[in-house]
C-alpha positions as CSV (number, residue, x, y, z in Angstrom):
1,M,-35.4,10.0,17.2
2,R,-33.3,7.1,16.3
3,S,-29.5,7.1,16.6
4,H,-27.6,5.8,13.6
5,S,-24.4,5.1,15.6
6,Y,-22.8,1.8,16.6
7,L,-24.0,2.2,20.2
8,G,-27.6,2.9,19.0
9,A,-27.6,-0.3,17.0
10,Y,-26.1,-2.2,19.9
11,L,-28.9,-0.8,22.2
12,R,-31.6,-1.8,19.8
13,R,-30.2,-5.4,19.4
14,Q,-29.8,-5.8,23.1
15,R,-33.3,-4.4,23.7
16,S,-34.8,-7.0,21.4
17,R,-32.9,-9.8,23.2
18,L,-33.0,-8.7,26.9
19,G,-35.7,-6.1,27.2
20,A,-35.4,-2.3,27.7
21,P,-34.1,-2.1,31.3
22,K,-31.3,-4.6,30.8
23,A,-30.4,-3.3,27.4
24,I,-30.0,0.2,28.8
25,T,-27.7,-1.1,31.6
26,A,-25.7,-3.1,29.1
27,T,-25.2,-0.1,26.8
28,A,-24.2,2.1,29.7
29,H,-21.7,-0.5,30.8
30,K,-20.3,-0.6,27.2
31,L,-20.1,3.2,27.1
32,A,-18.3,3.2,30.5
33,R,-15.7,0.7,29.2
34,I,-15.2,2.9,26.1
35,I,-14.7,6.0,28.3
36,Y,-12.4,4.2,30.7
37,N,-10.2,3.0,27.9
38,M,-10.1,6.4,26.4
39,M,-9.0,7.9,29.7
40,R,-6.5,5.2,30.6
41,Y,-4.7,4.9,27.2
42,G,-5.3,8.5,26.0
43,S,-6.9,7.4,22.8
44,A,-9.5,9.4,20.9
45,Y,-13.0,8.1,20.4
46,V,-13.6,6.7,17.0
47,Q,-17.3,6.9,16.2
48,K,-18.5,3.8,14.3
49,E,-21.6,3.8,12.1
50,E,-24.6,1.6,12.4
51,A,-23.6,-0.2,9.2
52,A,-20.3,-1.3,10.7
53,Y,-22.1,-2.9,13.7
54,I,-24.6,-4.6,11.4
55,A,-21.8,-6.0,9.2
56,Q,-19.9,-7.2,12.3
57,M,-23.0,-9.0,13.7
58,R,-23.7,-10.6,10.3
59,E,-20.1,-11.9,10.1
60,K,-20.4,-13.2,13.6
61,Q,-23.7,-14.9,12.8
62,E,-22.3,-16.5,9.7
63,R,-19.3,-17.9,11.6
64,H,-21.6,-19.3,14.2
65,L,-23.8,-21.0,11.5
66,H,-20.8,-22.5,9.8
67,R,-19.5,-23.9,13.1
68,R,-22.9,-25.3,14.0
69,A,-23.3,-26.9,10.6
70,K,-19.9,-28.4,10.7
71,E,-20.6,-29.9,14.1
72,M,-23.7,-31.5,12.7
73,G,-21.9,-32.9,9.6
74,Y,-23.2,-30.3,7.1
75,E,-21.4,-27.8,4.9
76,L,-22.8,-24.4,4.2
77,V,-22.4,-22.8,0.8
78,K,-23.2,-19.1,0.4
79,L,-25.5,-18.4,-2.5
80,E,-24.8,-15.4,-4.7
81,P,-27.8,-13.4,-5.8
82,K,-28.9,-14.1,-9.3
83,V,-28.6,-11.3,-11.8
84,T,-31.4,-11.1,-14.3
85,A,-31.0,-9.9,-17.9
86,T,-32.8,-6.6,-17.1
87,E,-30.5,-5.9,-14.2
88,A,-27.3,-6.9,-16.1
89,T,-27.9,-4.4,-19.0
90,P,-28.7,-0.8,-18.0
91,T,-31.4,0.9,-20.1
92,A,-30.7,4.3,-21.5
93,S,-33.3,6.9,-20.7
94,A,-34.0,9.2,-23.5
């Protein structure tokens, strides 16, 4: 069973980078930091969804790419997806 939470996405990303044993340790450490902060500051746990983690990692990757391109003397321009004529006009189903 696959977890669709922020921590589940974090575990899967770390497992692909570090391997299973280190990823489990890293996720346990992250969970321990969350619990510690909840206990210390009395805050409630706010469960984040997997989509939030994916969006955060994508933004981080884009910032990294922009910075690297600028260091090398390039400028990155984000391409917008092209909309075809069939996608632009919805068809009515009879």
